[in-house]
MIVO-623878 format. One record per residue: residue number from 1; chain; z, y, x of N, C-alpha, C in turn. Coordinates in Angstrom, 3 decimals. Atoms other than C-alpha are relative to their C-alpha. Example, Ala and Ser with C-alpha at 12.3 -4.5 7.8 and 13.67 -1.06 7.14 Angstrom:
+-----+-------+----------+----------+----------+----------+----------+----------+----------+----------+----------+
|  nr | kette |       nz |       ny |       nx |      caz |      cay |      cax |       cz |       cy |       cx |
+-----+-------+----------+----------+----------+----------+----------+----------+----------+----------+----------+
|   1 |     A |    0.000 |   -1.190 |    0.890 |    7.800 |   -4.500 |   12.300 |    0.000 |    1.200 |    0.900 |
|   2 |     A |   -0.060 |   -1.190 |   -0.820 |    7.140 |   -1.060 |   13.670 |    0.730 |    1.090 |   -0.770 |
+-----+-------+----------+----------+----------+----------+----------+----------+----------+----------+----------+
END
This chain:
+-----+-------+----------+----------+----------+----------+----------+----------+----------+----------+----------+
|  nr | kette |       nz |       ny |       nx |      caz |      cay |      cax |       cz |       cy |       cx |
+-----+-------+----------+----------+----------+----------+----------+----------+----------+----------+----------+
|   1 |     A |    1.096 |   -1.266 |   -0.191 |   66.915 |  198.190 |   97.660 |   -1.287 |   -0.470 |    0.863 |
|   2 |     A |    1.445 |    0.275 |   -0.162 |   63.295 |  197.532 |   97.972 |   -0.952 |    0.843 |    0.948 |
|   3 |     A |    0.979 |   -0.742 |   -1.274 |   60.609 |  198.755 |  100.265 |    0.263 |    1.311 |   -0.229 |
|   4 |     A |    0.464 |   -0.831 |   -0.188 |   60.116 |  201.434 |   98.635 |    1.007 |    1.164 |    0.112 |
|   5 |     A |   -1.595 |   -0.876 |   -0.002 |   63.591 |  203.269 |   98.197 |    0.655 |   -0.097 |    1.386 |
|   6 |     A |   -0.427 |    0.051 |   -1.493 |   64.050 |  202.292 |  102.116 |   -1.327 |    1.287 |    0.972 |
|   7 |     A |    0.811 |   -0.632 |   -0.224 |   60.666 |  204.293 |  102.671 |    0.229 |    1.689 |   -0.178 |
|   8 |     A |   -0.382 |   -1.409 |    0.756 |   61.893 |  207.562 |  100.450 |    1.483 |    0.190 |    0.535 |
|   9 |     A |   -1.234 |   -0.073 |   -0.599 |   65.328 |  207.031 |  102.411 |   -0.803 |    0.500 |    1.839 |
|  10 |     A |    0.727 |   -0.038 |   -1.587 |   63.413 |  207.208 |  106.220 |   -0.826 |    1.133 |    0.042 |
|  11 |     A |    0.529 |   -0.571 |    0.253 |   61.046 |  209.765 |  104.700 |   -0.205 |    0.973 |   -1.293 |
|  12 |     A |   -0.841 |   -0.488 |    1.139 |   62.653 |  212.017 |  102.224 |   -1.107 |    1.040 |   -0.112 |
|  13 |     A |    0.602 |   -1.349 |    0.160 |   60.079 |  215.305 |  102.610 |   -1.905 |   -0.840 |    0.008 |
|  14 |     A |    1.081 |    1.112 |    0.184 |   57.174 |  212.181 |  102.074 |   -0.733 |    0.294 |   -1.584 |
|  15 |     A |    0.197 |   -0.169 |    1.392 |   55.370 |  213.095 |   98.502 |   -1.622 |   -1.077 |    0.192 |
|  16 |     A |    1.306 |    0.844 |    0.229 |   53.280 |  209.335 |   97.526 |   -0.760 |    0.527 |   -0.624 |
|  17 |     A |    1.068 |   -0.163 |    0.454 |   50.005 |  209.809 |   96.384 |   -0.150 |   -1.738 |   -1.072 |
|  18 |     A |    0.565 |    1.401 |    0.649 |   49.057 |  206.617 |   93.521 |   -1.485 |    0.358 |    0.317 |
|  19 |     A |    1.419 |   -0.140 |    0.052 |   45.730 |  205.483 |   94.049 |   -0.515 |   -0.197 |   -1.271 |
|  20 |     A |    0.958 |   -0.204 |    1.093 |   43.232 |  206.231 |   91.793 |   -1.232 |   -1.070 |    0.165 |
|  21 |     A |    1.232 |    0.780 |    0.095 |   40.476 |  203.836 |   90.526 |   -1.100 |    0.900 |   -0.744 |
|  22 |     A |    1.481 |   -0.969 |    0.914 |   36.953 |  205.435 |   89.801 |    0.266 |   -1.256 |   -1.369 |
|  23 |     A |    0.336 |    0.343 |    0.872 |   35.871 |  204.486 |   86.821 |   -1.927 |   -0.502 |   -0.048 |
|  24 |     A |    1.313 |   -0.029 |   -0.390 |   32.108 |  203.061 |   86.800 |   -1.012 |    1.678 |   -0.591 |
|  25 |     A |    0.654 |   -1.304 |    0.351 |   31.320 |  206.633 |   84.577 |    0.172 |    0.845 |    0.991 |
|  26 |     A |   -0.519 |   -0.756 |   -0.990 |   32.931 |  208.239 |   87.548 |   -0.794 |    0.467 |    0.561 |
|  27 |     A |    0.707 |   -0.003 |   -1.206 |   30.424 |  207.634 |   90.145 |   -1.395 |    0.830 |   -0.563 |
|  28 |     A |    1.113 |   -0.683 |    0.299 |   27.410 |  209.376 |   90.377 |   -1.260 |   -0.483 |    0.206 |
|  29 |     A |    0.931 |    0.845 |    0.117 |   24.012 |  207.036 |   90.347 |   -0.611 |    1.041 |   -0.081 |
|  30 |     A |    0.906 |   -0.521 |   -0.771 |   21.469 |  208.284 |   92.197 |   -1.365 |    0.161 |   -1.173 |
|  31 |     A |    1.190 |    0.237 |    1.292 |   18.300 |  209.293 |   89.727 |   -1.356 |    0.193 |    0.828 |
|  32 |     A |    1.127 |    0.314 |   -1.053 |   14.487 |  208.601 |   90.940 |   -0.791 |    0.863 |   -1.126 |
|  33 |     A |    0.872 |   -0.669 |    1.407 |   11.557 |  210.576 |   89.409 |   -0.937 |   -1.282 |   -0.713 |
|  34 |     A |    0.725 |    1.154 |    0.749 |    9.460 |  207.092 |   88.878 |    0.884 |   -0.785 |   -0.974 |
|  35 |     A |   -0.624 |    0.593 |    0.937 |   10.522 |  204.916 |   85.519 |    0.728 |   -1.206 |    0.471 |
|  36 |     A |   -0.482 |    1.282 |   -0.233 |   12.731 |  201.892 |   85.622 |   -0.659 |   -1.256 |   -0.800 |
|  37 |     A |    0.892 |    0.690 |    0.526 |   10.518 |  199.207 |   84.637 |    0.952 |   -1.291 |   -0.828 |
|  38 |     A |   -0.775 |    0.682 |    0.743 |   11.939 |  196.974 |   81.849 |   -0.580 |   -1.157 |   -0.633 |
|  39 |     A |    0.928 |    0.425 |   -0.146 |   10.341 |  193.640 |   81.327 |    0.695 |   -1.260 |   -1.078 |
|  40 |     A |   -0.769 |    1.653 |    0.442 |   11.160 |  190.207 |   79.298 |   -1.132 |   -1.146 |    0.417 |
|  41 |     A |    0.912 |    1.574 |   -0.711 |   10.299 |  186.532 |   80.637 |    0.616 |   -0.957 |   -0.987 |
|  42 |     A |   -0.928 |    1.483 |    0.251 |   11.408 |  183.323 |   79.390 |   -0.102 |   -1.106 |    1.163 |
|  43 |     A |   -0.262 |    1.259 |   -1.090 |   12.798 |  181.151 |   82.033 |    0.691 |   -1.393 |   -0.291 |
|  44 |     A |   -0.262 |    1.646 |    0.419 |   13.096 |  177.245 |   81.649 |    0.584 |    0.129 |   -1.617 |
|  45 |     A |   -0.661 |   -0.741 |    1.496 |   13.031 |  178.672 |   77.953 |    0.754 |    0.351 |   -0.082 |
|  46 |     A |   -1.651 |   -1.209 |    0.182 |   15.720 |  181.079 |   78.003 |   -0.746 |    1.151 |   -0.301 |
|  47 |     A |    0.533 |   -1.422 |   -0.779 |   14.929 |  184.594 |   77.659 |    0.647 |    0.431 |    0.865 |
|  48 |     A |   -0.565 |   -0.690 |   -0.829 |   15.733 |  186.997 |   79.939 |   -0.845 |    1.272 |   -0.082 |
|  49 |     A |    0.107 |   -1.362 |    0.037 |   15.372 |  190.820 |   80.344 |    0.332 |    0.807 |    1.605 |
|  50 |     A |   -0.059 |   -0.415 |   -1.666 |   14.897 |  192.137 |   84.046 |   -0.863 |    2.034 |    0.289 |
|  51 |     A |    0.271 |   -2.209 |   -0.584 |   14.997 |  196.089 |   85.127 |   -0.490 |   -0.466 |    1.341 |
|  52 |     A |    0.019 |    0.170 |   -1.255 |   13.612 |  196.484 |   88.592 |   -0.744 |    1.683 |   -0.179 |
|  53 |     A |    0.421 |   -1.519 |   -0.158 |   11.983 |  199.738 |   90.223 |    0.945 |    1.034 |   -0.226 |
|  54 |     A |   -0.850 |   -1.398 |   -0.614 |   15.389 |  201.488 |   91.544 |   -0.362 |    0.178 |    1.101 |
|  55 |     A |    0.360 |   -0.374 |   -1.466 |   14.478 |  203.161 |   94.585 |    1.272 |    0.424 |    0.779 |
|  56 |     A |   -1.543 |   -0.482 |   -0.290 |   18.595 |  204.186 |   95.174 |    0.425 |   -0.852 |    1.046 |
|  57 |     A |   -1.070 |    1.331 |   -0.394 |   21.235 |  202.522 |   96.778 |    0.291 |   -1.101 |   -0.550 |
|  58 |     A |   -0.441 |    1.286 |    0.411 |   21.647 |  199.020 |   96.553 |    1.491 |    0.100 |   -0.581 |
|  59 |     A |   -1.107 |    0.163 |    0.959 |   25.442 |  199.521 |   95.460 |    0.166 |    0.783 |   -1.344 |
|  60 |     A |    0.149 |   -0.845 |    1.737 |   24.296 |  202.318 |   92.655 |   -1.122 |   -0.719 |   -0.878 |
|  61 |     A |    0.741 |    0.727 |    1.320 |   21.759 |  199.684 |   91.264 |    1.205 |   -1.221 |   -0.457 |
|  62 |     A |   -1.175 |    1.406 |    0.131 |   24.829 |  196.907 |   91.366 |    1.209 |    0.569 |   -1.304 |
|  63 |     A |   -1.175 |   -0.808 |    0.738 |   27.362 |  199.476 |   89.337 |   -0.656 |    0.273 |   -1.038 |
|  64 |     A |    0.557 |   -0.142 |    0.897 |   24.713 |  199.841 |   87.229 |   -0.225 |   -1.157 |   -0.967 |
|  65 |     A |   -0.118 |    1.531 |    0.499 |   24.024 |  196.188 |   86.417 |    1.373 |   -0.325 |   -0.448 |
|  66 |     A |   -1.168 |    0.057 |    0.498 |   27.765 |  196.098 |   85.978 |    0.114 |    0.635 |   -1.360 |
|  67 |     A |   -0.058 |   -0.946 |    1.884 |   27.549 |  198.764 |   82.923 |   -0.974 |   -0.562 |   -1.056 |
|  68 |     A |    1.397 |    0.261 |    0.904 |   24.557 |  197.299 |   81.500 |    1.187 |   -1.145 |   -0.731 |
|  69 |     A |   -0.225 |    1.105 |    0.424 |   26.199 |  193.715 |   81.416 |    1.452 |    0.400 |   -1.047 |
|  70 |     A |   -1.166 |   -0.329 |    1.074 |   29.804 |  195.101 |   79.834 |   -0.493 |    0.696 |   -0.979 |
|  71 |     A |    0.524 |   -0.594 |    1.151 |   27.953 |  197.235 |   77.526 |   -0.114 |   -1.096 |   -1.182 |
|  72 |     A |    0.292 |    1.281 |    0.645 |   26.461 |  194.142 |   76.112 |    0.404 |   -0.966 |   -0.287 |
|  73 |     A |   -0.877 |    1.743 |    0.079 |   29.057 |  191.783 |   76.451 |   -1.020 |   -1.279 |    0.453 |
|  74 |     A |    0.497 |    0.708 |   -0.137 |   26.513 |  189.716 |   78.042 |   -0.349 |   -0.564 |    1.920 |
|  75 |     A |    0.368 |   -0.044 |   -1.100 |   25.669 |  187.669 |   81.414 |   -1.029 |    0.434 |    1.006 |
|  76 |     A |    1.337 |   -0.378 |   -0.900 |   23.265 |  188.358 |   84.246 |    0.501 |   -0.217 |    1.945 |
|  77 |     A |   -0.282 |    0.000 |   -1.687 |   22.904 |  188.817 |   88.003 |   -0.760 |    1.228 |    0.135 |
|  78 |     A |    0.652 |   -1.416 |   -0.627 |   21.609 |  191.156 |   90.378 |   -0.504 |   -0.643 |    1.356 |
|  79 |     A |    0.535 |    0.235 |   -0.795 |   19.216 |  189.553 |   92.606 |   -1.388 |    0.902 |    0.383 |
|  80 |     A |    1.339 |   -0.936 |   -0.759 |   16.241 |  190.974 |   94.931 |   -0.446 |    1.291 |   -0.456 |
|  81 |     A |    0.422 |   -1.643 |    0.701 |   16.360 |  194.423 |   93.709 |   -0.378 |   -0.127 |   -1.376 |
|  82 |     A |    0.211 |   -0.002 |    1.043 |   16.576 |  193.461 |   90.479 |    1.337 |   -0.266 |   -1.193 |
|  83 |     A |   -1.140 |    0.407 |    0.878 |   18.977 |  193.055 |   87.411 |   -0.755 |   -0.939 |   -1.193 |
|  84 |     A |    0.292 |    0.845 |    1.295 |   18.645 |  190.047 |   85.169 |    1.272 |   -0.726 |   -0.833 |
|  85 |     A |   -0.986 |   -0.149 |    0.645 |   20.414 |  190.339 |   82.345 |   -0.300 |   -1.421 |   -0.865 |
|  86 |     A |    0.276 |    1.506 |    0.514 |   20.478 |  186.787 |   79.964 |   -0.160 |    0.503 |   -1.306 |
|  87 |     A |    0.160 |   -0.296 |    1.732 |   19.107 |  187.308 |   76.182 |   -1.920 |    1.281 |    0.208 |
|  88 |     A |    1.515 |   -1.158 |    0.244 |   15.954 |  189.677 |   74.732 |    1.509 |    1.147 |   -0.299 |
|  89 |     A |   -0.907 |   -1.459 |    0.581 |   17.938 |  192.954 |   74.786 |   -0.814 |    1.311 |    0.746 |
|  90 |     A |    0.506 |   -0.736 |   -0.853 |   15.072 |  195.167 |   76.463 |    0.305 |    1.561 |   -1.070 |
|  91 |     A |   -0.248 |   -1.042 |    0.934 |   15.667 |  197.668 |   73.147 |    1.503 |    0.626 |    0.197 |
|  92 |     A |   -1.786 |   -0.601 |    0.092 |   19.679 |  198.342 |   73.258 |    0.054 |    0.317 |    1.978 |
|  93 |     A |   -0.032 |   -0.417 |   -1.771 |   19.152 |  198.108 |   77.762 |   -1.316 |    1.929 |    0.091 |
|  94 |     A |    0.837 |   -1.375 |   -0.283 |   16.592 |  201.206 |   77.045 |    0.778 |    0.724 |   -0.418 |
|  95 |     A |   -0.413 |   -1.491 |    0.454 |   18.477 |  203.299 |   75.190 |    1.411 |    0.083 |    1.058 |
|  96 |     A |   -1.224 |   -0.211 |   -0.072 |   21.932 |  202.454 |   77.080 |   -0.454 |    0.885 |    1.836 |
|  97 |     A |    0.780 |   -0.804 |   -1.466 |   19.222 |  203.818 |   80.576 |   -0.055 |    1.312 |   -0.453 |
|  98 |     A |   -0.303 |   -1.138 |    0.272 |   18.362 |  206.573 |   78.777 |    0.718 |    0.754 |   -0.461 |
|  99 |     A |   -1.269 |   -0.528 |    0.216 |   21.394 |  207.681 |   77.689 |    1.092 |    0.361 |    1.295 |
| 100 |     A |   -0.555 |   -0.412 |   -1.531 |   22.531 |  208.041 |   81.693 |   -0.883 |    0.898 |    0.317 |
| 101 |     A |    0.862 |   -1.522 |    0.021 |   19.496 |  210.437 |   81.998 |   -1.266 |   -1.386 |    0.910 |
| 102 |     A |    1.132 |    0.620 |   -0.752 |   16.836 |  207.271 |   83.673 |   -1.515 |    0.129 |   -1.182 |
| 103 |     A |    1.086 |    0.429 |    0.911 |   13.216 |  207.029 |   82.322 |   -0.351 |   -1.555 |    0.266 |
| 104 |     A |    0.172 |    1.392 |    0.176 |   12.435 |  203.543 |   81.352 |   -1.839 |    0.048 |   -0.711 |
| 105 |     A |    1.642 |    0.277 |    0.467 |    8.776 |  202.037 |   80.896 |    0.334 |   -1.501 |   -0.074 |
| 106 |     A |    0.150 |    1.454 |    0.896 |    8.661 |  198.786 |   78.638 |   -1.542 |   -0.360 |    0.389 |
| 107 |     A |    0.939 |    0.469 |   -0.538 |    6.566 |  196.149 |   80.054 |    0.097 |   -1.564 |   -0.730 |
| 108 |     A |    0.048 |    1.355 |    0.377 |    5.472 |  192.922 |   78.341 |   -0.004 |    0.017 |   -1.714 |
| 109 |     A |   -0.778 |    0.195 |    1.632 |    5.136 |  193.450 |   74.571 |    0.827 |    0.750 |   -1.028 |
+-----+-------+----------+----------+----------+----------+----------+----------+----------+----------+----------+
END
């Protein structure tokens, strides 16, 4: 007899609720009036794409970073209120952000 069966015997009227997991698309991300800035740089000879200018909560920006990294299947990080993506993916990132409803401004060529 496992723990679940023992609990059912002790509390027969209790209805157990299964834990639900929220997907990243199910969470609401705070939208802003100013456009996000998407720029390209080279660091140590390697290309990176930087997204900055988000004025909402830090946790929302981290969720956005995870969504972008997952959609592009690339590495990256979140530091100093910036999303840093490995590689030059400005066009794809801008399209992903526009699909989510953000205004995006391309900087750096």
